[in-house]
N, CA, C and O atoms as a Maestro MAE file, in Angstrom:
{
 s_m_m2io_version
 :::
 2.0.0
}

f_m_ct {
 s_m_title
 :::
 protein
 m_atom[252] {
  # First column is atom index #
  i_m_mmod_type
  r_m_x_coord
  r_m_y_coord
  r_m_z_coord
  i_m_residue_number
  s_m_chain_name
  s_m_pdb_residue_name
  s_m_pdb_atom_name
  i_m_atomic_number
  :::
  1 25 111.510 82.446 106.752 1 A "MET " " N  " 7
  2 3 110.537 83.901 106.908 1 A "MET " " CA " 6
  3 2 112.012 84.341 106.008 1 A "MET " " C  " 6
  4 15 113.004 83.642 105.804 1 A "MET " " O  " 8
  5 25 111.731 85.769 105.568 2 A "ASN " " N  " 7
  6 3 112.167 86.748 104.736 2 A "ASN " " CA " 6
  7 2 112.318 87.865 105.430 2 A "ASN " " C  " 6
  8 15 111.441 88.150 106.246 2 A "ASN " " O  " 8
  9 25 113.229 88.561 105.292 3 A "THR " " N  " 7
  10 3 114.542 89.948 105.791 3 A "THR " " CA " 6
  11 2 113.666 90.768 106.482 3 A "THR " " C  " 6
  12 15 113.709 91.017 107.687 3 A "THR " " O  " 8
  13 25 112.560 91.335 105.351 4 A "LEU " " N  " 7
  14 3 111.621 92.259 106.172 4 A "LEU " " CA " 6
  15 2 110.760 91.207 106.684 4 A "LEU " " C  " 6
  16 15 111.902 90.812 106.920 4 A "LEU " " O  " 8
  17 25 110.214 90.643 106.956 5 A "LYS " " N  " 7
  18 3 109.297 90.001 107.953 5 A "LYS " " CA " 6
  19 2 110.054 89.746 109.282 5 A "LYS " " C  " 6
  20 15 109.645 90.185 110.356 5 A "LYS " " O  " 8
  21 25 111.134 89.041 109.150 6 A "GLU " " N  " 7
  22 3 112.285 88.646 110.159 6 A "GLU " " CA " 6
  23 2 112.066 90.283 110.965 6 A "GLU " " C  " 6
  24 15 111.365 90.494 111.955 6 A "GLU " " O  " 8
  25 25 112.963 91.386 110.132 7 A "ALA " " N  " 7
  26 3 112.932 92.654 110.722 7 A "ALA " " CA " 6
  27 2 111.892 93.385 111.592 7 A "ALA " " C  " 6
  28 15 112.104 94.128 112.550 7 A "ALA " " O  " 8
  29 25 110.532 92.947 110.956 8 A "ARG " " N  " 7
  30 3 109.474 93.440 111.689 8 A "ARG " " CA " 6
  31 2 109.559 92.880 112.977 8 A "ARG " " C  " 6
  32 15 109.809 93.512 114.003 8 A "ARG " " O  " 8
  33 25 109.335 91.635 112.886 9 A "LYS " " N  " 7
  34 3 108.697 90.754 114.087 9 A "LYS " " CA " 6
  35 2 110.271 91.017 114.947 9 A "LYS " " C  " 6
  36 15 110.079 91.222 116.146 9 A "LYS " " O  " 8
  37 25 111.074 91.031 114.724 10 A "ARG " " N  " 7
  38 3 112.486 92.301 115.075 10 A "ARG " " CA " 6
  39 2 112.060 93.161 116.133 10 A "ARG " " C  " 6
  40 15 112.305 92.958 117.322 10 A "ARG " " O  " 8
  41 25 111.408 94.140 115.668 11 A "LYS " " N  " 7
  42 3 110.925 95.687 115.556 11 A "LYS " " CA " 6
  43 2 109.546 95.890 117.156 11 A "LYS " " C  " 6
  44 15 109.416 96.696 118.076 11 A "LYS " " O  " 8
  45 25 108.645 94.372 116.588 12 A "GLY " " N  " 7
  46 3 107.501 94.229 117.561 12 A "GLY " " CA " 6
  47 2 106.049 94.536 116.843 12 A "GLY " " C  " 6
  48 15 104.909 94.392 117.284 12 A "GLY " " O  " 8
  49 25 106.496 94.984 115.649 13 A "LEU " " N  " 7
  50 3 105.303 95.383 114.385 13 A "LEU " " CA " 6
  51 2 104.290 94.277 114.296 13 A "LEU " " C  " 6
  52 15 104.579 93.082 114.223 13 A "LEU " " O  " 8
  53 25 103.206 94.725 114.307 14 A "THR " " N  " 7
  54 3 102.420 94.262 113.212 14 A "THR " " CA " 6
  55 2 102.340 94.517 112.004 14 A "THR " " C  " 6
  56 15 102.654 95.683 111.765 14 A "THR " " O  " 8
  57 25 101.865 93.537 110.552 15 A "GLN " " N  " 7
  58 3 102.119 94.380 109.555 15 A "GLN " " CA " 6
  59 2 101.024 95.615 109.742 15 A "GLN " " C  " 6
  60 15 101.424 96.732 109.414 15 A "GLN " " O  " 8
  61 25 100.065 95.525 110.099 16 A "SER " " N  " 7
  62 3 99.103 96.956 110.424 16 A "SER " " CA " 6
  63 2 100.374 98.135 110.472 16 A "SER " " C  " 6
  64 15 100.650 99.018 109.660 16 A "SER " " O  " 8
  65 25 101.106 97.705 111.955 17 A "GLN " " N  " 7
  66 3 101.485 99.169 112.409 17 A "GLN " " CA " 6
  67 2 102.422 99.569 111.330 17 A "GLN " " C  " 6
  68 15 102.511 100.795 111.398 17 A "GLN " " O  " 8
  69 25 103.227 99.078 110.283 18 A "LEU " " N  " 7
  70 3 104.574 98.747 109.538 18 A "LEU " " CA " 6
  71 2 103.939 99.871 109.005 18 A "LEU " " C  " 6
  72 15 104.333 101.027 109.158 18 A "LEU " " O  " 8
  73 25 102.398 99.322 108.026 19 A "ALA " " N  " 7
  74 3 101.990 99.744 107.099 19 A "ALA " " CA " 6
  75 2 101.719 101.433 107.472 19 A "ALA " " C  " 6
  76 15 102.331 102.355 106.932 19 A "ALA " " O  " 8
  77 25 100.686 101.582 108.491 20 A "VAL " " N  " 7
  78 3 100.437 102.960 109.271 20 A "VAL " " CA " 6
  79 2 101.703 104.147 109.225 20 A "VAL " " C  " 6
  80 15 101.782 105.305 108.815 20 A "VAL " " O  " 8
  81 25 103.002 102.788 110.145 21 A "GLU " " N  " 7
  82 3 104.413 104.129 110.126 21 A "GLU " " CA " 6
  83 2 105.105 104.485 108.963 21 A "GLU " " C  " 6
  84 15 105.810 105.492 108.890 21 A "GLU " " O  " 8
  85 25 104.807 103.169 107.456 22 A "CYS " " N  " 7
  86 3 105.509 103.862 106.581 22 A "CYS " " CA " 6
  87 2 104.102 104.117 105.509 22 A "CYS " " C  " 6
  88 15 104.405 103.796 104.360 22 A "CYS " " O  " 8
  89 25 103.257 104.407 105.579 23 A "GLY " " N  " 7
  90 3 102.285 104.882 104.845 23 A "GLY " " CA " 6
  91 2 101.655 104.446 103.681 23 A "GLY " " C  " 6
  92 15 101.138 105.074 102.757 23 A "GLY " " O  " 8
  93 25 101.824 102.989 103.942 24 A "CYS " " N  " 7
  94 3 101.249 102.616 102.980 24 A "CYS " " CA " 6
  95 2 100.128 101.268 103.555 24 A "CYS " " C  " 6
  96 15 99.945 100.996 104.742 24 A "CYS " " O  " 8
  97 25 99.535 100.620 102.473 25 A "SER " " N  " 7
  98 3 98.347 99.583 103.110 25 A "SER " " CA " 6
  99 2 99.464 98.432 103.313 25 A "SER " " C  " 6
  100 15 100.619 98.320 102.900 25 A "SER " " O  " 8
  101 25 98.281 97.279 104.470 26 A "GLN " " N  " 7
  102 3 98.343 96.281 105.181 26 A "GLN " " CA " 6
  103 2 98.587 95.305 104.278 26 A "GLN " " C  " 6
  104 15 99.277 94.317 104.526 26 A "GLN " " O  " 8
  105 25 97.818 95.626 102.776 27 A "GLY " " N  " 7
  106 3 98.084 94.621 101.281 27 A "GLY " " CA " 6
  107 2 99.302 94.521 101.034 27 A "GLY " " C  " 6
  108 15 99.635 93.367 100.763 27 A "GLY " " O  " 8
  109 25 100.259 95.407 101.014 28 A "TRP " " N  " 7
  110 3 101.238 96.139 100.367 28 A "TRP " " CA " 6
  111 2 102.169 94.951 101.135 28 A "TRP " " C  " 6
  112 15 102.593 94.013 100.460 28 A "TRP " " O  " 8
  113 25 102.486 95.048 102.688 29 A "ILE " " N  " 7
  114 3 103.205 94.870 103.159 29 A "ILE " " CA " 6
  115 2 103.067 93.792 103.107 29 A "ILE " " C  " 6
  116 15 104.184 93.290 102.979 29 A "ILE " " O  " 8
  117 25 102.078 92.819 103.137 30 A "VAL " " N  " 7
  118 3 101.485 91.146 103.324 30 A "VAL " " CA " 6
  119 2 102.688 90.762 101.751 30 A "VAL " " C  " 6
  120 15 103.686 90.042 101.715 30 A "VAL " " O  " 8
  121 25 101.939 91.711 100.483 31 A "GLN " " N  " 7
  122 3 102.628 90.803 99.122 31 A "GLN " " CA " 6
  123 2 103.891 91.270 99.013 31 A "GLN " " C  " 6
  124 15 104.504 90.806 98.052 31 A "GLN " " O  " 8
  125 25 104.743 92.393 100.004 32 A "MET " " N  " 7
  126 3 106.275 92.246 99.760 32 A "MET " " CA " 6
  127 2 107.279 90.861 100.953 32 A "MET " " C  " 6
  128 15 108.376 90.321 100.811 32 A "MET " " O  " 8
  129 25 106.210 90.753 102.033 33 A "GLU " " N  " 7
  130 3 106.583 90.113 103.314 33 A "GLU " " CA " 6
  131 2 106.272 88.569 101.622 33 A "GLU " " C  " 6
  132 15 107.351 88.175 101.179 33 A "GLU " " O  " 8
  133 25 105.240 88.047 101.059 34 A "GLN " " N  " 7
  134 3 105.716 86.782 100.447 34 A "GLN " " CA " 6
  135 2 106.258 86.866 99.339 34 A "GLN " " C  " 6
  136 15 106.507 85.844 98.699 34 A "GLN " " O  " 8
  137 25 106.582 88.201 98.835 35 A "GLY " " N  " 7
  138 3 107.380 87.969 97.396 35 A "GLY " " CA " 6
  139 2 106.743 88.403 96.253 35 A "GLY " " C  " 6
  140 15 107.125 88.193 95.102 35 A "GLY " " O  " 8
  141 25 105.693 89.059 96.623 36 A "LYS " " N  " 7
  142 3 105.113 89.203 94.820 36 A "LYS " " CA " 6
  143 2 105.068 90.721 94.826 36 A "LYS " " C  " 6
  144 15 104.332 91.202 93.963 36 A "LYS " " O  " 8
  145 25 105.651 91.506 95.555 37 A "GLY " " N  " 7
  146 3 105.654 92.865 94.668 37 A "GLY " " CA " 6
  147 2 107.148 93.369 95.787 37 A "GLY " " C  " 6
  148 15 107.501 93.110 96.937 37 A "GLY " " O  " 8
  149 25 107.624 94.126 94.750 38 A "LEU " " N  " 7
  150 3 108.929 95.142 95.544 38 A "LEU " " CA " 6
  151 2 108.263 96.524 95.969 38 A "LEU " " C  " 6
  152 15 107.204 96.781 95.397 38 A "LEU " " O  " 8
  153 25 108.822 97.616 97.061 39 A "PRO " " N  " 7
  154 3 108.275 98.256 96.886 39 A "PRO " " CA " 6
  155 2 108.811 99.378 96.597 39 A "PRO " " C  " 6
  156 15 109.944 99.458 97.072 39 A "PRO " " O  " 8
  157 25 108.300 100.803 95.692 40 A "SER " " N  " 7
  158 3 109.379 101.903 95.309 40 A "SER " " CA " 6
  159 2 110.606 102.020 95.964 40 A "SER " " C  " 6
  160 15 110.966 101.220 96.828 40 A "SER " " O  " 8
  161 25 111.172 102.843 95.647 41 A "PRO " " N  " 7
  162 3 112.526 103.132 96.304 41 A "PRO " " CA " 6
  163 2 112.011 103.826 97.236 41 A "PRO " " C  " 6
  164 15 112.325 103.556 98.395 41 A "PRO " " O  " 8
  165 25 110.963 105.042 96.924 42 A "ASP " " N  " 7
  166 3 110.625 105.719 98.539 42 A "ASP " " CA " 6
  167 2 110.287 105.184 99.550 42 A "ASP " " C  " 6
  168 15 110.805 105.499 100.622 42 A "ASP " " O  " 8
  169 25 109.136 104.047 99.437 43 A "LEU " " N  " 7
  170 3 108.480 103.004 99.897 43 A "LEU " " CA " 6
  171 2 109.791 102.107 100.901 43 A "LEU " " C  " 6
  172 15 109.700 102.001 102.124 43 A "LEU " " O  " 8
  173 25 110.836 101.593 100.167 44 A "ALA " " N  " 7
  174 3 111.867 101.264 100.671 44 A "ALA " " CA " 6
  175 2 112.601 101.733 101.671 44 A "ALA " " C  " 6
  176 15 112.805 101.194 102.759 44 A "ALA " " O  " 8
  177 25 113.027 102.844 101.243 45 A "LYS " " N  " 7
  178 3 113.298 103.719 102.151 45 A "LYS " " CA " 6
  179 2 112.721 104.702 103.304 45 A "LYS " " C  " 6
  180 15 113.429 105.572 103.812 45 A "LYS " " O  " 8
  181 25 111.443 104.496 103.650 46 A "ARG " " N  " 7
  182 3 110.158 104.211 104.862 46 A "ARG " " CA " 6
  183 2 111.087 103.050 105.492 46 A "ARG " " C  " 6
  184 15 112.171 103.182 106.060 46 A "ARG " " O  " 8
  185 25 110.312 101.811 105.214 47 A "ILE " " N  " 7
  186 3 110.741 101.067 105.159 47 A "ILE " " CA " 6
  187 2 112.013 100.755 106.218 47 A "ILE " " C  " 6
  188 15 112.125 100.620 107.436 47 A "ILE " " O  " 8
  189 25 112.518 100.734 105.559 48 A "ALA " " N  " 7
  190 3 114.463 100.639 105.983 48 A "ALA " " CA " 6
  191 2 114.590 101.683 106.887 48 A "ALA " " C  " 6
  192 15 115.480 101.496 107.716 48 A "ALA " " O  " 8
  193 25 114.099 102.517 106.966 49 A "GLU " " N  " 7
  194 3 114.899 103.455 108.125 49 A "GLU " " CA " 6
  195 2 113.553 103.200 109.679 49 A "GLU " " C  " 6
  196 15 113.861 103.256 110.869 49 A "GLU " " O  " 8
  197 25 112.141 102.934 109.122 50 A "THR " " N  " 7
  198 3 111.481 102.114 110.680 50 A "THR " " CA " 6
  199 2 112.255 101.376 111.057 50 A "THR " " C  " 6
  200 15 112.960 101.559 112.050 50 A "THR " " O  " 8
  201 25 112.279 99.967 110.014 51 A "LEU " " N  " 7
  202 3 113.228 98.910 110.529 51 A "LEU " " CA " 6
  203 2 114.525 98.837 111.030 51 A "LEU " " C  " 6
  204 15 115.034 97.880 111.613 51 A "LEU " " O  " 8
  205 25 115.071 100.013 110.737 52 A "GLN " " N  " 7
  206 3 116.937 99.650 110.688 52 A "GLN " " CA " 6
  207 2 117.706 98.606 110.176 52 A "GLN " " C  " 6
  208 15 118.479 97.797 110.689 52 A "GLN " " O  " 8
  209 25 117.084 98.938 108.388 53 A "ILE " " N  " 7
  210 3 117.922 97.543 108.596 53 A "ILE " " CA " 6
  211 2 118.291 98.437 106.432 53 A "ILE " " C  " 6
  212 15 117.450 99.211 105.975 53 A "ILE " " O  " 8
  213 25 119.440 98.098 105.678 54 A "PRO " " N  " 7
  214 3 119.234 98.644 105.144 54 A "PRO " " CA " 6
  215 2 118.195 98.809 103.649 54 A "PRO " " C  " 6
  216 15 117.205 98.078 103.647 54 A "PRO " " O  " 8
  217 25 118.352 99.540 102.665 55 A "VAL " " N  " 7
  218 3 117.152 99.582 101.896 55 A "VAL " " CA " 6
  219 2 117.855 98.326 101.313 55 A "VAL " " C  " 6
  220 15 118.004 97.382 102.089 55 A "VAL " " O  " 8
  221 25 118.166 98.241 100.431 56 A "MET " " N  " 7
  222 3 119.136 97.425 99.382 56 A "MET " " CA " 6
  223 2 118.401 96.525 99.465 56 A "MET " " C  " 6
  224 15 117.774 96.083 98.502 56 A "MET " " O  " 8
  225 25 118.319 95.975 100.901 57 A "THR " " N  " 7
  226 3 117.852 94.064 101.107 57 A "THR " " CA " 6
  227 2 116.410 94.442 100.907 57 A "THR " " C  " 6
  228 15 115.761 93.396 100.895 57 A "THR " " O  " 8
  229 25 115.526 95.628 100.724 58 A "LEU " " N  " 7
  230 3 113.761 95.843 100.441 58 A "LEU " " CA " 6
  231 2 114.248 95.733 99.094 58 A "LEU " " C  " 6
  232 15 114.119 94.606 98.616 58 A "LEU " " O  " 8
  233 25 114.978 96.937 98.070 59 A "LEU " " N  " 7
  234 3 115.089 96.470 96.843 59 A "LEU " " CA " 6
  235 2 115.821 95.115 95.715 59 A "LEU " " C  " 6
  236 15 115.971 94.738 94.553 59 A "LEU " " O  " 8
  237 25 115.972 94.948 96.553 60 A "PHE " " N  " 7
  238 3 116.799 93.127 96.251 60 A "PHE " " CA " 6
  239 2 116.891 92.341 96.983 60 A "PHE " " C  " 6
  240 15 118.016 91.844 97.045 60 A "PHE " " O  " 8
  241 25 115.853 91.789 97.909 61 A "PRO " " N  " 7
  242 3 115.555 91.181 98.411 61 A "PRO " " CA " 6
  243 2 116.373 89.784 98.170 61 A "PRO " " C  " 6
  244 15 116.610 89.117 99.177 61 A "PRO " " O  " 8
  245 25 116.821 89.296 96.900 62 A "ASN " " N  " 7
  246 3 117.904 87.695 96.959 62 A "ASN " " CA " 6
  247 2 118.876 88.770 96.546 62 A "ASN " " C  " 6
  248 15 118.824 89.028 95.344 62 A "ASN " " O  " 8
  249 25 119.612 89.350 97.139 63 A "GLY " " N  " 7
  250 3 120.903 89.701 96.618 63 A "GLY " " CA " 6
  251 2 121.449 90.773 95.716 63 A "GLY " " C  " 6
  252 15 122.651 90.803 95.449 63 A "GLY " " O  " 8
  :::
 }
 m_bond[251] {
  # First column is bond index #
  i_m_from
  i_m_to
  i_m_order
  :::
  1 1 2 1
  2 2 3 1
  3 3 4 2
  4 3 5 1
  5 5 6 1
  6 6 7 1
  7 7 8 2
  8 7 9 1
  9 9 10 1
  10 10 11 1
  11 11 12 2
  12 11 13 1
  13 13 14 1
  14 14 15 1
  15 15 16 2
  16 15 17 1
  17 17 18 1
  18 18 19 1
  19 19 20 2
  20 19 21 1
  21 21 22 1
  22 22 23 1
  23 23 24 2
  24 23 25 1
  25 25 26 1
  26 26 27 1
  27 27 28 2
  28 27 29 1
  29 29 30 1
  30 30 31 1
  31 31 32 2
  32 31 33 1
  33 33 34 1
  34 34 35 1
  35 35 36 2
  36 35 37 1
  37 37 38 1
  38 38 39 1
  39 39 40 2
  40 39 41 1
  41 41 42 1
  42 42 43 1
  43 43 44 2
  44 43 45 1
  45 45 46 1
  46 46 47 1
  47 47 48 2
  48 47 49 1
  49 49 50 1
  50 50 51 1
  51 51 52 2
  52 51 53 1
  53 53 54 1
  54 54 55 1
  55 55 56 2
  56 55 57 1
  57 57 58 1
  58 58 59 1
  59 59 60 2
  60 59 61 1
  61 61 62 1
  62 62 63 1
  63 63 64 2
  64 63 65 1
  65 65 66 1
  66 66 67 1
  67 67 68 2
  68 67 69 1
  69 69 70 1
  70 70 71 1
  71 71 72 2
  72 71 73 1
  73 73 74 1
  74 74 75 1
  75 75 76 2
  76 75 77 1
  77 77 78 1
  78 78 79 1
  79 79 80 2
  80 79 81 1
  81 81 82 1
  82 82 83 1
  83 83 84 2
  84 83 85 1
  85 85 86 1
  86 86 87 1
  87 87 88 2
  88 87 89 1
  89 89 90 1
  90 90 91 1
  91 91 92 2
  92 91 93 1
  93 93 94 1
  94 94 95 1
  95 95 96 2
  96 95 97 1
  97 97 98 1
  98 98 99 1
  99 99 100 2
  100 99 101 1
  101 101 102 1
  102 102 103 1
  103 103 104 2
  104 103 105 1
  105 105 106 1
  106 106 107 1
  107 107 108 2
  108 107 109 1
  109 109 110 1
  110 110 111 1
  111 111 112 2
  112 111 113 1
  113 113 114 1
  114 114 115 1
  115 115 116 2
  116 115 117 1
  117 117 118 1
  118 118 119 1
  119 119 120 2
  120 119 121 1
  121 121 122 1
  122 122 123 1
  123 123 124 2
  124 123 125 1
  125 125 126 1
  126 126 127 1
  127 127 128 2
  128 127 129 1
  129 129 130 1
  130 130 131 1
  131 131 132 2
  132 131 133 1
  133 133 134 1
  134 134 135 1
  135 135 136 2
  136 135 137 1
  137 137 138 1
  138 138 139 1
  139 139 140 2
  140 139 141 1
  141 141 142 1
  142 142 143 1
  143 143 144 2
  144 143 145 1
  145 145 146 1
  146 146 147 1
  147 147 148 2
  148 147 149 1
  149 149 150 1
  150 150 151 1
  151 151 152 2
  152 151 153 1
  153 153 154 1
  154 154 155 1
  155 155 156 2
  156 155 157 1
  157 157 158 1
  158 158 159 1
  159 159 160 2
  160 159 161 1
  161 161 162 1
  162 162 163 1
  163 163 164 2
  164 163 165 1
  165 165 166 1
  166 166 167 1
  167 167 168 2
  168 167 169 1
  169 169 170 1
  170 170 171 1
  171 171 172 2
  172 171 173 1
  173 173 174 1
  174 174 175 1
  175 175 176 2
  176 175 177 1
  177 177 178 1
  178 178 179 1
  179 179 180 2
  180 179 181 1
  181 181 182 1
  182 182 183 1
  183 183 184 2
  184 183 185 1
  185 185 186 1
  186 186 187 1
  187 187 188 2
  188 187 189 1
  189 189 190 1
  190 190 191 1
  191 191 192 2
  192 191 193 1
  193 193 194 1
  194 194 195 1
  195 195 196 2
  196 195 197 1
  197 197 198 1
  198 198 199 1
  199 199 200 2
  200 199 201 1
  201 201 202 1
  202 202 203 1
  203 203 204 2
  204 203 205 1
  205 205 206 1
  206 206 207 1
  207 207 208 2
  208 207 209 1
  209 209 210 1
  210 210 211 1
  211 211 212 2
  212 211 213 1
  213 213 214 1
  214 214 215 1
  215 215 216 2
  216 215 217 1
  217 217 218 1
  218 218 219 1
  219 219 220 2
  220 219 221 1
  221 221 222 1
  222 222 223 1
  223 223 224 2
  224 223 225 1
  225 225 226 1
  226 226 227 1
  227 227 228 2
  228 227 229 1
  229 229 230 1
  230 230 231 1
  231 231 232 2
  232 231 233 1
  233 233 234 1
  234 234 235 1
  235 235 236 2
  236 235 237 1
  237 237 238 1
  238 238 239 1
  239 239 240 2
  240 239 241 1
  241 241 242 1
  242 242 243 1
  243 243 244 2
  244 243 245 1
  245 245 246 1
  246 246 247 1
  247 247 248 2
  248 247 249 1
  249 249 250 1
  250 250 251 1
  251 251 252 2
  :::
 }
}
């Protein structure tokens, strides 16, 4: 499981709920969770704030 998915589940959010809160599509959340895409810096900041995780974990998921 990746950090984004783990953090989302800890917060008790579905992919759809996270997408709505962050202003993106559910499909984009799915892609990020599958490692098929990286968020823009702005979206990464919104996701990080929502999930209360460091933004760098979204921009650089492999360290």
